[in-house]
N, CA, C and O atoms as a CHARMM CRD file, in Angstrom:
* protein
*
  332
    1    1 UNK  N      0.80500  -0.80500  -0.23300 PROA 1      0.00000
    2    1 UNK  CA     0.12500   0.57800   0.21500 PROA 1      0.00000
    3    1 UNK  C      0.74500   1.25000  -0.17500 PROA 1      0.00000
    4    1 UNK  O      0.71400   1.68700  -1.32500 PROA 1      0.00000
    5    2 UNK  N      1.72100   1.60900   0.94700 PROA 2      0.00000
    6    2 UNK  CA     3.07700   2.59300   1.03700 PROA 2      0.00000
    7    2 UNK  C      3.40600   2.43800  -0.47900 PROA 2      0.00000
    8    2 UNK  O      3.18600   3.62200  -0.73500 PROA 2      0.00000
    9    3 UNK  N      3.67200   2.04400  -1.38700 PROA 3      0.00000
   10    3 UNK  CA     4.25500   1.94400  -2.25400 PROA 3      0.00000
   11    3 UNK  C      3.52800   2.34000  -3.71900 PROA 3      0.00000
   12    3 UNK  O      4.08400   3.03400  -4.57100 PROA 3      0.00000
   13    4 UNK  N      2.43700   1.87800  -3.82300 PROA 4      0.00000
   14    4 UNK  CA     1.12500   2.39100  -4.51000 PROA 4      0.00000
   15    4 UNK  C      0.98900   3.91800  -4.40600 PROA 4      0.00000
   16    4 UNK  O      1.20000   4.63700  -5.38300 PROA 4      0.00000
   17    5 UNK  N      0.62100   4.41600  -3.16700 PROA 5      0.00000
   18    5 UNK  CA     0.54000   5.66000  -2.69700 PROA 5      0.00000
   19    5 UNK  C      1.36500   6.47100  -2.92100 PROA 5      0.00000
   20    5 UNK  O      1.06300   7.64700  -2.71500 PROA 5      0.00000
   21    6 UNK  N      2.62900   6.16100  -3.39500 PROA 6      0.00000
   22    6 UNK  CA     4.10700   7.00600  -3.02200 PROA 6      0.00000
   23    6 UNK  C      4.09200   6.81900  -4.59700 PROA 6      0.00000
   24    6 UNK  O      4.31100   7.92700  -5.08700 PROA 6      0.00000
   25    7 UNK  N      3.94900   6.02000  -5.42700 PROA 7      0.00000
   26    7 UNK  CA     3.34700   6.29000  -6.54900 PROA 7      0.00000
   27    7 UNK  C      3.36000   7.16200  -7.15600 PROA 7      0.00000
   28    7 UNK  O      4.13100   7.87800  -7.79400 PROA 7      0.00000
   29    8 UNK  N      1.40900   6.95200  -6.65200 PROA 8      0.00000
   30    8 UNK  CA     0.53600   7.92200  -7.12200 PROA 8      0.00000
   31    8 UNK  C      0.97500   9.87200  -7.12200 PROA 8      0.00000
   32    8 UNK  O      0.97700  10.76800  -7.96700 PROA 8      0.00000
   33    9 UNK  N      1.31300   9.74100  -5.57100 PROA 9      0.00000
   34    9 UNK  CA     1.79300  11.01400  -5.45000 PROA 9      0.00000
   35    9 UNK  C      3.51500  11.57300  -5.87100 PROA 9      0.00000
   36    9 UNK  O      3.74700  12.78100  -5.82100 PROA 9      0.00000
   37   10 UNK  N      4.39400  10.79800  -6.18600 PROA 10     0.00000
   38   10 UNK  CA     5.02400  11.03000  -6.65600 PROA 10     0.00000
   39   10 UNK  C      5.15700  10.92500  -8.16800 PROA 10     0.00000
   40   10 UNK  O      6.20300  11.31900  -8.68400 PROA 10     0.00000
   41   11 UNK  N      4.36800  10.52200  -8.77300 PROA 11     0.00000
   42   11 UNK  CA     3.96900  11.28300  -9.70700 PROA 11     0.00000
   43   11 UNK  C      3.41700  13.14700 -10.47500 PROA 11     0.00000
   44   11 UNK  O      3.71400  13.88400 -11.41500 PROA 11     0.00000
   45   12 UNK  N      2.51900  13.10900  -9.33700 PROA 12     0.00000
   46   12 UNK  CA     2.29300  14.55800  -9.71400 PROA 12     0.00000
   47   12 UNK  C      2.71000  15.42500  -8.80000 PROA 12     0.00000
   48   12 UNK  O      2.74000  15.08700  -7.61700 PROA 12     0.00000
   49   13 UNK  N      3.11400  16.72800  -9.22200 PROA 13     0.00000
   50   13 UNK  CA     4.01100  17.60400  -8.34200 PROA 13     0.00000
   51   13 UNK  C      2.91600  19.07400  -8.61000 PROA 13     0.00000
   52   13 UNK  O      2.55700  19.84000  -9.50400 PROA 13     0.00000
   53   14 UNK  N      2.76700  18.86300  -7.48200 PROA 14     0.00000
   54   14 UNK  CA     2.51300  20.28600  -6.80200 PROA 14     0.00000
   55   14 UNK  C      2.69200  21.44900  -7.91400 PROA 14     0.00000
   56   14 UNK  O      3.85000  21.58000  -8.30800 PROA 14     0.00000
   57   15 UNK  N      1.87800  22.17600  -8.39200 PROA 15     0.00000
   58   15 UNK  CA     1.90800  23.55100  -9.36200 PROA 15     0.00000
   59   15 UNK  C      2.88000  24.50800  -8.61600 PROA 15     0.00000
   60   15 UNK  O      2.68100  24.55500  -7.40300 PROA 15     0.00000
   61   16 UNK  N      3.87000  25.26500  -9.08300 PROA 16     0.00000
   62   16 UNK  CA     4.78900  26.94800  -8.38200 PROA 16     0.00000
   63   16 UNK  C      5.72100  26.00300  -7.84800 PROA 16     0.00000
   64   16 UNK  O      6.58700  26.64400  -7.25200 PROA 16     0.00000
   65   17 UNK  N      6.02000  24.33700  -7.76400 PROA 17     0.00000
   66   17 UNK  CA     7.59100  24.29500  -6.70300 PROA 17     0.00000
   67   17 UNK  C      8.11100  24.71100  -7.50200 PROA 17     0.00000
   68   17 UNK  O      7.77800  25.25600  -8.55400 PROA 17     0.00000
   69   18 UNK  N      9.49900  24.34500  -6.78800 PROA 18     0.00000
   70   18 UNK  CA    10.94900  25.88600  -7.22700 PROA 18     0.00000
   71   18 UNK  C     11.84700  23.99900  -7.41200 PROA 18     0.00000
   72   18 UNK  O     12.04200  23.03500  -6.67200 PROA 18     0.00000
   73   19 UNK  N     12.09300  24.32100  -8.64900 PROA 19     0.00000
   74   19 UNK  CA    12.76400  22.90300  -9.52200 PROA 19     0.00000
   75   19 UNK  C     13.57700  22.39900  -7.95200 PROA 19     0.00000
   76   19 UNK  O     12.74500  21.78600  -7.28300 PROA 19     0.00000
   77   20 UNK  N     14.43100  22.46000  -7.49200 PROA 20     0.00000
   78   20 UNK  CA    15.30300  22.21800  -6.74400 PROA 20     0.00000
   79   20 UNK  C     14.71400  21.26600  -5.57000 PROA 20     0.00000
   80   20 UNK  O     15.27600  20.19400  -5.34200 PROA 20     0.00000
   81   21 UNK  N     13.43800  21.71800  -4.73800 PROA 21     0.00000
   82   21 UNK  CA    12.59000  21.34100  -4.02200 PROA 21     0.00000
   83   21 UNK  C     11.47000  19.82700  -4.74200 PROA 21     0.00000
   84   21 UNK  O     10.73300  19.00400  -4.19800 PROA 21     0.00000
   85   22 UNK  N     11.90100  20.10200  -6.24300 PROA 22     0.00000
   86   22 UNK  CA    11.05900  18.83300  -6.96000 PROA 22     0.00000
   87   22 UNK  C     11.94200  17.93700  -6.80300 PROA 22     0.00000
   88   22 UNK  O     11.39500  16.99600  -6.22900 PROA 22     0.00000
   89   23 UNK  N     12.94700  17.72800  -6.98900 PROA 23     0.00000
   90   23 UNK  CA    14.31300  17.48100  -7.17500 PROA 23     0.00000
   91   23 UNK  C     14.47500  16.57400  -6.09000 PROA 23     0.00000
   92   23 UNK  O     14.72300  15.37600  -6.22900 PROA 23     0.00000
   93   24 UNK  N     14.27300  17.39800  -4.58900 PROA 24     0.00000
   94   24 UNK  CA    14.64700  16.53700  -3.20800 PROA 24     0.00000
   95   24 UNK  C     13.15300  15.88000  -3.22000 PROA 24     0.00000
   96   24 UNK  O     13.22500  14.96400  -2.40200 PROA 24     0.00000
   97   25 UNK  N     11.89200  15.91200  -3.73700 PROA 25     0.00000
   98   25 UNK  CA    11.29200  15.56000  -3.30600 PROA 25     0.00000
   99   25 UNK  C     10.73200  14.56800  -4.21400 PROA 25     0.00000
  100   25 UNK  O      9.81200  13.80100  -3.92700 PROA 25     0.00000
  101   26 UNK  N     11.37200  14.63400  -5.37300 PROA 26     0.00000
  102   26 UNK  CA    11.06800  13.30400  -6.18500 PROA 26     0.00000
  103   26 UNK  C     12.81600  11.81700  -5.23100 PROA 26     0.00000
  104   26 UNK  O     12.87500  10.59300  -5.35200 PROA 26     0.00000
  105   27 UNK  N     13.57200  12.54100  -4.64100 PROA 27     0.00000
  106   27 UNK  CA    15.07200  11.80800  -4.10700 PROA 27     0.00000
  107   27 UNK  C     14.37100  11.43400  -2.77900 PROA 27     0.00000
  108   27 UNK  O     15.04000  10.61700  -2.14700 PROA 27     0.00000
  109   28 UNK  N     13.00900  11.85900  -2.06700 PROA 28     0.00000
  110   28 UNK  CA    12.82600  11.10700  -1.04000 PROA 28     0.00000
  111   28 UNK  C     11.94000  10.65900  -1.39800 PROA 28     0.00000
  112   28 UNK  O     11.21100  10.46800  -0.42500 PROA 28     0.00000
  113   29 UNK  N     11.62100  10.42900  -2.02000 PROA 29     0.00000
  114   29 UNK  CA    10.35500   9.33900  -2.94200 PROA 29     0.00000
  115   29 UNK  C     10.95700   7.72700  -3.29300 PROA 29     0.00000
  116   29 UNK  O     10.51200   6.60800  -3.55000 PROA 29     0.00000
  117   30 UNK  N     11.80700   8.17900  -3.17900 PROA 30     0.00000
  118   30 UNK  CA    12.69700   6.95000  -4.13600 PROA 30     0.00000
  119   30 UNK  C     13.31700   6.71400  -3.04400 PROA 30     0.00000
  120   30 UNK  O     12.52900   5.84000  -2.68400 PROA 30     0.00000
  121   31 UNK  N     13.88800   6.74300  -2.40500 PROA 31     0.00000
  122   31 UNK  CA    14.15000   6.92400  -0.70300 PROA 31     0.00000
  123   31 UNK  C     13.37500   6.04700  -0.16300 PROA 31     0.00000
  124   31 UNK  O     13.74100   4.98300   0.33500 PROA 31     0.00000
  125   32 UNK  N     12.29900   6.45100  -0.23900 PROA 32     0.00000
  126   32 UNK  CA    11.46600   5.29900   0.65100 PROA 32     0.00000
  127   32 UNK  C     10.29000   4.43700  -0.21300 PROA 32     0.00000
  128   32 UNK  O      9.29800   3.88400   0.26400 PROA 32     0.00000
  129   33 UNK  N     10.80100   4.50700  -1.94300 PROA 33     0.00000
  130   33 UNK  CA    10.15400   3.20100  -2.50700 PROA 33     0.00000
  131   33 UNK  C     10.85500   2.07400  -1.99300 PROA 33     0.00000
  132   33 UNK  O     10.46800   0.91300  -2.12500 PROA 33     0.00000
  133   34 UNK  N     12.40900   2.61100  -1.10900 PROA 34     0.00000
  134   34 UNK  CA    13.58500   1.93800  -1.33500 PROA 34     0.00000
  135   34 UNK  C     13.94700   1.24500  -0.01800 PROA 34     0.00000
  136   34 UNK  O     15.00200   0.65500   0.21300 PROA 34     0.00000
  137   35 UNK  N     13.15700   1.36900   0.61200 PROA 35     0.00000
  138   35 UNK  CA    13.06800   1.50500   2.15700 PROA 35     0.00000
  139   35 UNK  C     13.86000   2.01600   3.28900 PROA 35     0.00000
  140   35 UNK  O     14.06100   1.54600   4.40900 PROA 35     0.00000
  141   36 UNK  N     14.23000   3.01700   2.76000 PROA 36     0.00000
  142   36 UNK  CA    14.92200   3.87000   3.04900 PROA 36     0.00000
  143   36 UNK  C     14.62000   5.69800   4.24200 PROA 36     0.00000
  144   36 UNK  O     14.93700   6.88700   4.20100 PROA 36     0.00000
  145   37 UNK  N     13.76800   4.66000   5.19600 PROA 37     0.00000
  146   37 UNK  CA    12.62600   5.51800   5.72600 PROA 37     0.00000
  147   37 UNK  C     13.27900   7.00200   6.13900 PROA 37     0.00000
  148   37 UNK  O     12.74500   8.07400   5.85500 PROA 37     0.00000
  149   38 UNK  N     14.93100   6.80600   7.09200 PROA 38     0.00000
  150   38 UNK  CA    15.48800   7.71800   7.85500 PROA 38     0.00000
  151   38 UNK  C     15.48600   8.42200   6.44700 PROA 38     0.00000
  152   38 UNK  O     14.71600   9.36400   6.26100 PROA 38     0.00000
  153   39 UNK  N     16.29500   8.00400   5.49100 PROA 39     0.00000
  154   39 UNK  CA    16.95000   9.02800   4.21300 PROA 39     0.00000
  155   39 UNK  C     15.27600   9.95200   3.43600 PROA 39     0.00000
  156   39 UNK  O     15.34000  11.12000   3.05300 PROA 39     0.00000
  157   40 UNK  N     13.99300   9.13900   3.36100 PROA 40     0.00000
  158   40 UNK  CA    13.64600   9.75000   2.70100 PROA 40     0.00000
  159   40 UNK  C     12.40500  11.03800   3.76000 PROA 40     0.00000
  160   40 UNK  O     11.67000  11.93900   3.35600 PROA 40     0.00000
  161   41 UNK  N     12.75700  10.39900   5.47400 PROA 41     0.00000
  162   41 UNK  CA    11.83200  11.73200   5.75900 PROA 41     0.00000
  163   41 UNK  C     12.57100  13.22800   6.26800 PROA 41     0.00000
  164   41 UNK  O     12.17100  14.38800   6.37700 PROA 41     0.00000
  165   42 UNK  N     13.89800  12.50000   6.51700 PROA 42     0.00000
  166   42 UNK  CA    14.74900  13.87400   5.95200 PROA 42     0.00000
  167   42 UNK  C     14.41400  14.75900   4.99200 PROA 42     0.00000
  168   42 UNK  O     14.11800  15.95100   5.08300 PROA 42     0.00000
  169   43 UNK  N     14.54300  13.62100   3.51700 PROA 43     0.00000
  170   43 UNK  CA    14.08900  14.25500   2.41600 PROA 43     0.00000
  171   43 UNK  C     12.76800  15.41300   2.59700 PROA 43     0.00000
  172   43 UNK  O     12.93600  16.63200   2.65300 PROA 43     0.00000
  173   44 UNK  N     11.30700  14.63700   2.67800 PROA 44     0.00000
  174   44 UNK  CA    10.19500  15.35900   2.87800 PROA 44     0.00000
  175   44 UNK  C     10.22100  16.12300   3.94400 PROA 44     0.00000
  176   44 UNK  O      9.19300  16.79900   3.91200 PROA 44     0.00000
  177   45 UNK  N     10.98900  16.43500   5.08200 PROA 45     0.00000
  178   45 UNK  CA    10.84400  17.34300   6.33700 PROA 45     0.00000
  179   45 UNK  C     11.38800  18.95500   5.53900 PROA 45     0.00000
  180   45 UNK  O     11.05200  20.13400   5.43200 PROA 45     0.00000
  181   46 UNK  N     12.77600  17.67600   4.98800 PROA 46     0.00000
  182   46 UNK  CA    13.08500  19.47900   4.15500 PROA 46     0.00000
  183   46 UNK  C     11.98000  20.20200   3.66200 PROA 46     0.00000
  184   46 UNK  O     11.41700  21.25200   3.97100 PROA 46     0.00000
  185   47 UNK  N     11.81400  19.19000   2.66700 PROA 47     0.00000
  186   47 UNK  CA    10.75600  19.97700   1.11200 PROA 47     0.00000
  187   47 UNK  C      9.64800  20.67300   1.64300 PROA 47     0.00000
  188   47 UNK  O      9.24500  21.67300   1.04900 PROA 47     0.00000
  189   48 UNK  N      8.85400  20.11100   3.14300 PROA 48     0.00000
  190   48 UNK  CA     7.64100  20.89400   4.10100 PROA 48     0.00000
  191   48 UNK  C      8.10000  22.05800   4.47200 PROA 48     0.00000
  192   48 UNK  O      7.48700  23.11500   4.32000 PROA 48     0.00000
  193   49 UNK  N      9.62300  21.89100   5.17300 PROA 49     0.00000
  194   49 UNK  CA    10.51400  22.84600   5.85100 PROA 49     0.00000
  195   49 UNK  C      9.69700  24.40200   4.36200 PROA 49     0.00000
  196   49 UNK  O      8.69900  25.11500   4.26000 PROA 49     0.00000
  197   50 UNK  N     11.00000  24.11100   3.57200 PROA 50     0.00000
  198   50 UNK  CA    11.38400  24.58700   2.27700 PROA 50     0.00000
  199   50 UNK  C      9.80900  25.24900   1.62500 PROA 50     0.00000
  200   50 UNK  O      9.66300  26.36100   1.11900 PROA 50     0.00000
  201   51 UNK  N      8.74500  24.18400   1.82400 PROA 51     0.00000
  202   51 UNK  CA     7.36800  24.79800   0.56800 PROA 51     0.00000
  203   51 UNK  C      6.45900  24.17600   1.43100 PROA 51     0.00000
  204   51 UNK  O      5.81300  23.24700   0.94500 PROA 51     0.00000
  205   52 UNK  N      6.21700  24.54100   2.85000 PROA 52     0.00000
  206   52 UNK  CA     4.91900  24.29400   3.30600 PROA 52     0.00000
  207   52 UNK  C      3.55500  24.02700   2.86300 PROA 52     0.00000
  208   52 UNK  O      2.84500  23.26200   3.51500 PROA 52     0.00000
  209   53 UNK  N      3.20400  24.50300   1.97800 PROA 53     0.00000
  210   53 UNK  CA     2.41400  24.01400   0.76800 PROA 53     0.00000
  211   53 UNK  C      2.44100  22.80400  -0.10200 PROA 53     0.00000
  212   53 UNK  O      1.49100  22.63100  -0.86600 PROA 53     0.00000
  213   54 UNK  N      3.37000  21.99000  -0.07500 PROA 54     0.00000
  214   54 UNK  CA     3.27800  21.46600  -0.33400 PROA 54     0.00000
  215   54 UNK  C      2.73200  19.57100  -0.33400 PROA 54     0.00000
  216   54 UNK  O      3.40900  18.54800  -0.23600 PROA 54     0.00000
  217   55 UNK  N      1.92000  19.69100  -0.41900 PROA 55     0.00000
  218   55 UNK  CA     0.75300  18.72300   0.07800 PROA 55     0.00000
  219   55 UNK  C      1.11900  17.64100  -0.06500 PROA 55     0.00000
  220   55 UNK  O      1.19600  16.95900   0.95700 PROA 55     0.00000
  221   56 UNK  N      1.57700  16.89600  -1.64100 PROA 56     0.00000
  222   56 UNK  CA     2.69200  15.71900  -1.66300 PROA 56     0.00000
  223   56 UNK  C      3.74000  15.84900  -0.70500 PROA 56     0.00000
  224   56 UNK  O      3.62800  14.93900   0.11700 PROA 56     0.00000
  225   57 UNK  N      4.31200  16.28600  -0.56100 PROA 57     0.00000
  226   57 UNK  CA     5.43000  15.95900   0.97100 PROA 57     0.00000
  227   57 UNK  C      4.73300  15.93500   2.02000 PROA 57     0.00000
  228   57 UNK  O      5.20400  15.10100   2.79300 PROA 57     0.00000
  229   58 UNK  N      3.81900  16.45300   2.44000 PROA 58     0.00000
  230   58 UNK  CA     3.15700  16.78300   3.88400 PROA 58     0.00000
  231   58 UNK  C      3.03100  15.19700   3.65600 PROA 58     0.00000
  232   58 UNK  O      3.91900  14.59500   4.26100 PROA 58     0.00000
  233   59 UNK  N      2.18800  14.39900   2.96700 PROA 59     0.00000
  234   59 UNK  CA     1.36000  13.18200   2.65000 PROA 59     0.00000
  235   59 UNK  C      2.21500  11.85300   2.64900 PROA 59     0.00000
  236   59 UNK  O      2.03100  10.81000   3.27600 PROA 59     0.00000
  237   60 UNK  N      3.42400  12.28600   1.55400 PROA 60     0.00000
  238   60 UNK  CA     4.25700  11.11400   1.69100 PROA 60     0.00000
  239   60 UNK  C      5.06800  11.44100   3.19000 PROA 60     0.00000
  240   60 UNK  O      5.22200  10.45800   3.91500 PROA 60     0.00000
  241   61 UNK  N      5.39000  12.25300   3.49600 PROA 61     0.00000
  242   61 UNK  CA     5.75400  12.24800   5.01800 PROA 61     0.00000
  243   61 UNK  C      5.38100  11.55100   5.86800 PROA 61     0.00000
  244   61 UNK  O      6.00100  10.79100   6.61000 PROA 61     0.00000
  245   62 UNK  N      4.09000  11.84600   5.76900 PROA 62     0.00000
  246   62 UNK  CA     3.08700  10.71900   6.84500 PROA 62     0.00000
  247   62 UNK  C      3.28200   9.70100   7.04300 PROA 62     0.00000
  248   62 UNK  O      3.41700   9.08700   8.10200 PROA 62     0.00000
  249   63 UNK  N      3.34700   9.19700   5.29600 PROA 63     0.00000
  250   63 UNK  CA     3.15500   7.71800   5.24500 PROA 63     0.00000
  251   63 UNK  C      4.32700   6.82800   5.74500 PROA 63     0.00000
  252   63 UNK  O      4.28000   5.68000   6.18700 PROA 63     0.00000
  253   64 UNK  N      5.70100   7.89200   5.51000 PROA 64     0.00000
  254   64 UNK  CA     6.89600   7.17100   6.56300 PROA 64     0.00000
  255   64 UNK  C      6.71900   7.71300   7.73900 PROA 64     0.00000
  256   64 UNK  O      7.72800   7.26700   8.28600 PROA 64     0.00000
  257   65 UNK  N      6.32500   8.18500   8.34400 PROA 65     0.00000
  258   65 UNK  CA     6.51500   8.65800   9.96900 PROA 65     0.00000
  259   65 UNK  C      5.64400   7.46700  10.28300 PROA 65     0.00000
  260   65 UNK  O      6.15800   6.59300  10.98100 PROA 65     0.00000
  261   66 UNK  N      3.94900   7.24300   9.72300 PROA 66     0.00000
  262   66 UNK  CA     3.82500   5.77000   9.76900 PROA 66     0.00000
  263   66 UNK  C      4.38400   4.70100   9.88700 PROA 66     0.00000
  264   66 UNK  O      4.11900   4.08600  10.92000 PROA 66     0.00000
  265   67 UNK  N      5.45300   3.99900   8.80700 PROA 67     0.00000
  266   67 UNK  CA     5.80600   3.18900   8.72500 PROA 67     0.00000
  267   67 UNK  C      6.42900   2.80700  10.06600 PROA 67     0.00000
  268   67 UNK  O      6.37100   1.69100  10.58400 PROA 67     0.00000
  269   68 UNK  N      7.17000   4.14000  10.66500 PROA 68     0.00000
  270   68 UNK  CA     8.36400   4.01200  11.48400 PROA 68     0.00000
  271   68 UNK  C      7.72500   3.71500  12.72700 PROA 68     0.00000
  272   68 UNK  O      8.30500   3.36500  13.75500 PROA 68     0.00000
  273   69 UNK  N      6.23200   3.91000  12.54100 PROA 69     0.00000
  274   69 UNK  CA     5.43800   3.78400  13.81000 PROA 69     0.00000
  275   69 UNK  C      4.99700   5.00100  14.97800 PROA 69     0.00000
  276   69 UNK  O      4.41400   4.96700  16.06100 PROA 69     0.00000
  277   70 UNK  N      5.69000   6.22300  14.01900 PROA 70     0.00000
  278   70 UNK  CA     5.71400   7.77400  14.63900 PROA 70     0.00000
  279   70 UNK  C      4.40800   8.15600  14.39000 PROA 70     0.00000
  280   70 UNK  O      4.31300   9.29800  13.93900 PROA 70     0.00000
  281   71 UNK  N      3.24800   7.47900  14.56500 PROA 71     0.00000
  282   71 UNK  CA     1.97900   7.80200  14.36900 PROA 71     0.00000
  283   71 UNK  C      1.23600   8.72900  14.39600 PROA 71     0.00000
  284   71 UNK  O      0.55400   9.07900  13.43300 PROA 71     0.00000
  285   72 UNK  N      1.25500   9.54200  16.04100 PROA 72     0.00000
  286   72 UNK  CA     1.39700  11.13300  16.28500 PROA 72     0.00000
  287   72 UNK  C      1.36300  11.81000  14.93400 PROA 72     0.00000
  288   72 UNK  O      0.37100  12.16200  14.29500 PROA 72     0.00000
  289   73 UNK  N      3.27000  11.97500  14.47500 PROA 73     0.00000
  290   73 UNK  CA     3.65500  12.70700  13.22300 PROA 73     0.00000
  291   73 UNK  C      3.29400  12.69700  12.61200 PROA 73     0.00000
  292   73 UNK  O      3.22700  13.68700  11.88300 PROA 73     0.00000
  293   74 UNK  N      2.46200  11.03200  12.22200 PROA 74     0.00000
  294   74 UNK  CA     2.36400  11.08500  10.92500 PROA 74     0.00000
  295   74 UNK  C      0.73300  11.58000  10.42700 PROA 74     0.00000
  296   74 UNK  O      0.42200  11.50600   9.23900 PROA 74     0.00000
  297   75 UNK  N      0.00400  11.95800  11.20900 PROA 75     0.00000
  298   75 UNK  CA    -1.70000  12.00200  11.88500 PROA 75     0.00000
  299   75 UNK  C     -1.30700  13.87500  11.96900 PROA 75     0.00000
  300   75 UNK  O     -2.17100  14.38000  12.68600 PROA 75     0.00000
  301   76 UNK  N     -0.67600  14.55800  11.65100 PROA 76     0.00000
  302   76 UNK  CA     0.37200  15.94400  11.98700 PROA 76     0.00000
  303   76 UNK  C      0.18900  15.72400  10.73500 PROA 76     0.00000
  304   76 UNK  O     -0.95800  15.79700  10.29500 PROA 76     0.00000
  305   77 UNK  N      1.38900  15.37300   9.78700 PROA 77     0.00000
  306   77 UNK  CA     1.45900  15.44800   8.53500 PROA 77     0.00000
  307   77 UNK  C      0.52100  15.28200   7.43900 PROA 77     0.00000
  308   77 UNK  O      0.22700  15.82200   6.37300 PROA 77     0.00000
  309   78 UNK  N      0.22700  14.43100   8.06700 PROA 78     0.00000
  310   78 UNK  CA    -1.27300  14.13300   7.17500 PROA 78     0.00000
  311   78 UNK  C     -2.12600  15.05700   7.00700 PROA 78     0.00000
  312   78 UNK  O     -2.24600  15.57000   5.89500 PROA 78     0.00000
  313   79 UNK  N     -2.87300  15.44800   8.04800 PROA 79     0.00000
  314   79 UNK  CA    -3.30800  17.02800   8.15300 PROA 79     0.00000
  315   79 UNK  C     -2.46300  18.21400   7.91900 PROA 79     0.00000
  316   79 UNK  O     -3.18500  19.19200   8.11500 PROA 79     0.00000
  317   80 UNK  N     -1.47500  18.52700   7.64700 PROA 80     0.00000
  318   80 UNK  CA    -1.40100  19.34800   7.18900 PROA 80     0.00000
  319   80 UNK  C     -1.04600  19.82900   5.67400 PROA 80     0.00000
  320   80 UNK  O     -0.69900  20.88800   5.14900 PROA 80     0.00000
  321   81 UNK  N     -1.35900  18.27000   5.17200 PROA 81     0.00000
  322   81 UNK  CA    -1.42500  17.47000   3.63400 PROA 81     0.00000
  323   81 UNK  C     -2.52400  18.12200   3.48500 PROA 81     0.00000
  324   81 UNK  O     -2.57000  18.91900   2.54800 PROA 81     0.00000
  325   82 UNK  N     -3.65900  17.97300   4.32800 PROA 82     0.00000
  326   82 UNK  CA    -5.16700  18.51400   3.68800 PROA 82     0.00000
  327   82 UNK  C     -5.68100  19.86900   3.93700 PROA 82     0.00000
  328   82 UNK  O     -6.83700  20.28200   3.84300 PROA 82     0.00000
  329   83 UNK  N     -4.57500  20.49700   4.28100 PROA 83     0.00000
  330   83 UNK  CA    -5.09200  22.14300   4.81700 PROA 83     0.00000
  331   83 UNK  C     -4.61900  23.07100   2.98200 PROA 83     0.00000
  332   83 UNK  O     -4.80500  24.27900   2.83500 PROA 83     0.00000
């Protein structure tokens, strides 16, 4: 399930996002797909810090945090993705 959602979210980049952040988002998505959850979390956190409105990054960060068992943080990230 994690890979399916990551694939869908990784394919759609938010309009107006900077090229470096899109690249960082893609790198974090690849790390998530490869099971490198710490690397993925760091990447998505960097993207969301630089561009708080990047919903896909918040969503994918939530997926990674959930996979790591950090459920409260995952919920917070999912909520940010909805705003």
